C-alpha positions in Angstrom: -24.7 2.0 -4.2 -22.0 3.9 -2.6 -20.3 0.1 -1.5 -20.7 -1.1 -4.9 -19.1 1.8 -6.5 -16.3 1.5 -3.7 -15.6 -1.7 -4.2 -15.4 -1.8 -8.1 -13.0 1.7 -7.5 -11.3 -1.2 -5.2 -10.9 -3.8 -7.5 -9.5 -1.4 -10.2 -7.0 0.2 -8.0 -5.8 -3.8 -7.0 -5.4 -4.5 -10.7 -3.6 -1.0 -11.0 -1.1 -1.9 -7.9 -0.7 -5.4 -9.3 0.4 -4.2 -13.1 2.6 -1.2 -11.3 4.4 -4.2 -9.2 4.7 -6.3 -12.4 6.4 -3.2 -14.2 8.8 -2.4 -11.2 10.2 -6.0 -11.7 11.3 -5.2 -15.2 12.8 -2.0 -15.0 16.0 -0.8 -12.5 14.9 0.6 -9.3 15.4 3.9 -7.8 15.1 5.7 -4.2 12.6 8.1 -6.2 10.2 5.3 -7.5 10.3 3.7 -4.0 9.4 7.0 -2.5 7.1 8.6 -4.8 4.1 6.6 -4.1 3.5 7.3 -0.5 4.2 10.8 -0.8 1.8 10.9 -3.8 -0.9 9.3 -1.6 -0.3 11.4 1.4 -2.3 14.2 -0.6 -5.3 12.0 0.4 -4.9 13.4 3.9 -6.5 16.5 2.6 -9.9 14.7 3.0 -9.6 15.2 6.6 -10.1 19.0 6.3 -14.0 18.0 5.4 -15.8 17.3 8.9 -17.5 14.1 7.1 -14.4 12.7 6.9 -13.1 13.1 10.1 -12.4 10.1 12.6 -11.2 10.1 16.0 -7.7 9.8 16.7 -8.1 6.4 18.1 -9.7 5.1 15.2 -6.9 6.7 12.9 -4.3 4.9 15.1 -6.3 1.5 15.0 -6.4 1.8 11.1 -2.8 2.5 10.7 -1.6 -0.1 12.7 -3.9 -2.6 10.6 -2.1 -1.2 7.8 1.0 -1.9 9.4 0.1 -5.4 10.2 -0.7 -5.8 6.5 2.3 -4.4 5.0 4.2 -7.1 6.8 3.1 -9.4 4.0 4.3 -7.1 1.4 7.9 -6.3 3.0 8.2 -10.2 3.1 7.8 -10.5 -0.7 10.0 -7.6 -1.8 13.4 -8.6 -2.4 16.2 -7.1 -4.3 18.9 -8.3 -6.9 21.8 -6.7 -8.4 22.0 -7.2 -12.3 25.1 -5.1 -13.2 25.4 -1.7 -12.0 21.5 -1.6 -11.3 19.2 -3.0 -8.9 16.2 -4.7 -9.6 13.3 -5.7 -7.7 12.3 -9.6 -7.8 9.4 -10.9 -9.0 7.6 -12.9 -6.2 5.1 -16.0 -7.3 3.4 -15.1 -3.6 2.9 -11.3 -4.4 -0.2 -11.8 -6.1 -1.9 -14.1 -3.9 -0.9 -12.0 -0.9 -2.5 -8.6 -2.8 -5.7 -11.0 -3.6 -5.8 -11.9 0.2 -5.4 -8.5 1.3 -7.9 -7.2 -1.1 -10.2 -9.9 0.3 -9.7 -8.9 3.8 -10.0 -5.4 3.2 -13.4 -5.7 1.4 -14.9 -8.0 4.2 -14.1 -5.1 6.7 -15.1 -2.6 4.8 -18.3 -4.2 4.4 -18.5 -5.0 8.3 -17.6 -1.4 9.1 -19.8 0.1 6.7 -22.9 -1.2 8.1 -21.8 0.6 11.3 -20.3 4.0 10.2 -21.0 6.2 7.4 -19.4 5.8 4.0 -17.2 8.7 4.6 -15.7 7.6 7.8 -15.3 4.2 6.3 -13.4 5.6 3.2 -11.4 7.5 5.8 -10.5 4.8 7.6 -9.5 2.3 4.9 -7.6 5.2 3.2 -5.2 5.2 6.6 -5.2 1.5 6.4 -4.1 1.8 2.7 -1.4 4.3 3.7 -0.4 2.5 6.9 0.3 -0.5 4.4 2.4 1.5 1.9 4.4 3.9 4.0 6.2 0.9 6.4 6.9 -1.4 2.8 8.3 1.5 0.8 10.4 2.5 3.7 11.6 -1.1 3.9 11.9 -1.2 0.1 14.3 1.9 0.7 16.2 0.2 2.9 16.8 -3.0 1.3 17.3 -1.0 -1.9 20.1 1.2 -0.2 21.8 -2.0 1.3 22.1 -3.2 -2.5 23.2 0.2 -4.1 26.2 0.0 -1.2 26.9 -3.6 -2.4 27.6 -2.1 -6.1 29.6 0.7 -4.6 31.9 -1.7 -2.7 
């Protein structure tokens, strides 16, 4: 029951991420809009104050490394262009396929790992995977954005 509900929630979140990304390509990018998602998401670490959500440091580190590996694909599809005095995110045709692929991999891993550990530990690990994806991706985006802003300044 929990896996079905969490899978439905994951599908909804994937659709939200995709729609958010498509919206990002229509409006100028700002450093604030790049930084806010990982900052907002970091509040999820409060779940670890509850004992059933706690995982070992090794498990957390492995989950974070998996997230970093997944973020490489997101970083590769994040390109910026200058239009006038503003910087825009370039819409990538590959982004939807990457999001669907990463979602499918995460879902398969969740089902596999979820059969061995509790739903709470599984959700903790996949929160860390998601944070491990978004943090390097957004830091890379910030770096690329700042380079483009410097080009405008010159």
